[in-house]
C-alpha positions in Angstrom: 225.7 110.7 240.8 225.3 114.0 239.0 221.8 115.3 238.2 220.1 115.8 234.8 221.5 118.5 232.6 219.8 121.9 233.0 218.1 124.1 230.6 217.3 127.8 231.0 215.6 130.0 228.3 215.5 133.7 228.6 212.8 135.7 226.7 214.6 138.8 225.6 216.8 140.3 222.9 219.8 138.1 222.1 222.4 140.8 221.5 221.5 142.7 224.7 221.6 139.4 226.6 225.0 138.6 225.3 226.3 142.1 226.2 225.2 141.8 229.8 225.8 138.1 230.5 229.4 137.2 229.9 230.0 133.5 229.0 232.4 131.5 231.1 234.7 128.6 230.8 232.9 125.5 229.5 230.3 127.5 227.5 230.2 127.1 223.7 227.7 128.5 221.2 225.6 126.7 218.6 223.1 128.9 216.9 221.3 129.9 213.7 220.8 133.6 213.0 217.3 134.7 212.0 216.4 135.0 208.4 215.1 138.2 206.8 211.6 136.7 206.9 211.9 136.7 210.7 213.1 140.3 210.8 210.3 142.0 209.0 210.9 145.4 210.7 214.2 145.6 208.7 214.6 146.3 205.0 216.5 143.6 203.3 219.8 145.6 203.1 219.4 146.5 206.7 218.9 142.9 207.6 222.1 141.9 205.9 224.0 144.5 207.9 222.3 143.4 211.1 223.1 139.8 210.3 226.9 140.4 210.1 226.8 142.5 213.2 225.0 139.8 215.1 227.5 137.2 214.0 230.3 139.5 215.3 228.5 139.9 218.6 228.1 136.1 219.0 231.7 135.4 218.4 232.9 138.2 220.6 230.9 136.7 223.4 233.0 133.5 223.3 235.1 132.7 226.4 238.7 131.6 225.9 239.4 128.2 224.4 235.8 127.9 223.0 234.1 127.9 219.7 230.9 129.0 218.0 229.1 126.9 215.3 226.5 128.5 213.0 223.9 126.6 211.1 222.6 128.7 208.1 220.7 128.2 204.9 221.1 130.7 202.1 218.2 132.6 200.5 217.4 133.9 197.0 216.1 137.4 196.9 215.1 139.4 193.8 216.9 137.1 191.5 220.2 137.1 193.5 221.8 134.6 195.8 222.4 135.8 199.4 225.2 133.7 200.9 224.7 133.7 204.7 228.1 131.9 205.2 229.8 135.0 203.7 227.8 137.3 206.1 228.7 135.1 209.1 232.4 135.0 208.1 232.5 138.7 207.7 231.2 139.2 211.2 233.3 136.5 212.8 236.5 137.8 211.2 235.6 141.3 212.5 235.5 139.7 216.0 239.1 138.3 215.5 238.1 134.7 215.0 239.3 132.1 212.5 237.2 129.7 210.5 238.1 126.2 211.8 235.9 124.3 209.4 233.0 124.7 207.0 230.7 121.8 206.4 227.9 121.4 203.8 224.7 119.7 205.0 222.5 118.2 202.2 218.9 119.3 202.5 218.0 117.4 199.4 219.7 114.7 197.3 222.5 115.8 194.9 221.0 116.7 191.5 217.6 117.8 192.8 216.6 121.3 191.9 215.1 123.6 194.6 213.4 126.9 194.3 213.6 129.6 197.0 216.3 128.0 199.1 219.3 125.9 198.0 219.5 122.2 198.5 222.2 122.5 201.2 222.9 124.3 204.4 226.1 125.6 206.0 227.7 124.6 209.3 230.6 127.0 210.1 232.8 126.7 213.2 234.8 129.7 214.5 237.2 130.3 217.3 239.7 133.0 218.4 242.2 130.6 220.0 241.4 126.9 219.1 242.9 125.2 216.1 241.6 122.3 214.1 243.8 119.2 213.9 243.6 118.0 210.2 244.2 114.4 211.4 241.0 114.6 213.3 238.9 116.4 210.8 235.5 114.9 210.0 233.6 114.8 206.6 233.2 118.0 204.7 229.7 117.0 203.5 227.0 115.7 205.7 224.7 113.7 203.5 221.5 114.1 205.6 220.0 117.1 207.4 218.0 114.9 209.7 214.5 115.4 211.1 213.3 119.0 211.8 211.3 120.0 214.9 209.6 122.7 212.9 209.8 124.3 209.4 212.7 126.7 210.2 214.6 124.4 212.5 218.1 123.1 212.1 218.1 119.4 211.2 218.8 117.0 214.0 221.6 115.1 212.3 223.4 118.4 211.7 222.7 119.5 215.3 224.0 116.2 216.7 227.2 116.7 214.7 227.7 120.2 215.9 227.0 119.6 219.6 229.2 116.5 219.6 232.1 118.4 218.1 231.8 121.2 220.7 231.6 118.6 223.5 234.6 116.6 222.3 236.9 119.3 220.8 236.0 122.5 222.7 235.3 120.8 226.0 231.9 122.3 226.2 229.8 121.7 229.2 227.0 124.1 228.3 225.6 124.9 224.9 224.4 128.5 224.5 222.0 129.3 221.7 221.2 133.1 221.7 218.7 132.7 218.9 217.2 129.4 220.1 213.8 129.4 218.4 211.8 126.4 219.8 215.0 124.9 221.3 216.4 122.3 218.9 220.0 123.0 219.9 219.1 123.1 223.6 217.3 119.7 223.4 220.2 118.1 221.5 222.6 119.4 224.1 220.6 118.0 227.0 220.2 114.7 225.2 224.0 114.5 225.1 224.3 115.3 228.8 225.2 119.0 228.5 223.6 122.0 230.1 221.9 124.4 227.8 221.0 128.2 227.8 218.8 129.7 225.2 217.6 133.2 224.4 214.4 133.9 222.3 212.5 137.1 221.8 209.1 135.6 221.0 207.3 134.4 224.2 205.6 131.5 222.4 208.8 130.1 221.0 210.6 130.6 224.3 208.1 128.5 226.1 208.4 125.7 223.5 212.2 125.9 223.9 211.8 125.2 227.6 209.5 122.2 226.9 211.0 120.5 223.8 212.2 117.0 224.4 213.7 114.8 221.7 
């Protein structure tokens, strides 16, 4: 009988960790890149450049026959809409990946007006060498975000969908989240029987990511 799935959380810079810790067969990535509000040391234009470069680094870190899924919510800044899916795609394409699918996750019911953030989030899946079978494709719109473990977390319904896809279609045995926050993706992975590795720069969040149980 196999043991319980493992979880390891490293407290350090995600990009540096990816550069020095090559992922191996069975590893897949599910993450959410930090918002500008979490990167206060950067001016907004610099954050956008960093965001695209971070997406490229994440996708370049993928082992063969694997995939990376990003959960991202757009922002509105100075009267303009900042499309994080565009920034992620630009970085992923620079890494030589293809977009396998793009899901919309409803954060609020259709027809409801929201203010600083839109009423939906993005789920985007990229791979350099996998292909999506159109006969096995799932819904393009997920009607519910699901419960959130904290104010900036990915919704649990969206996380369940993403991790299940990586397990079933990318043969993932370990979910890696290089920007793990308090560990929602890691806890979902463990709940589904997968090992999990997270990276988080903030010590307090890293400890919460080690302890989070769903």
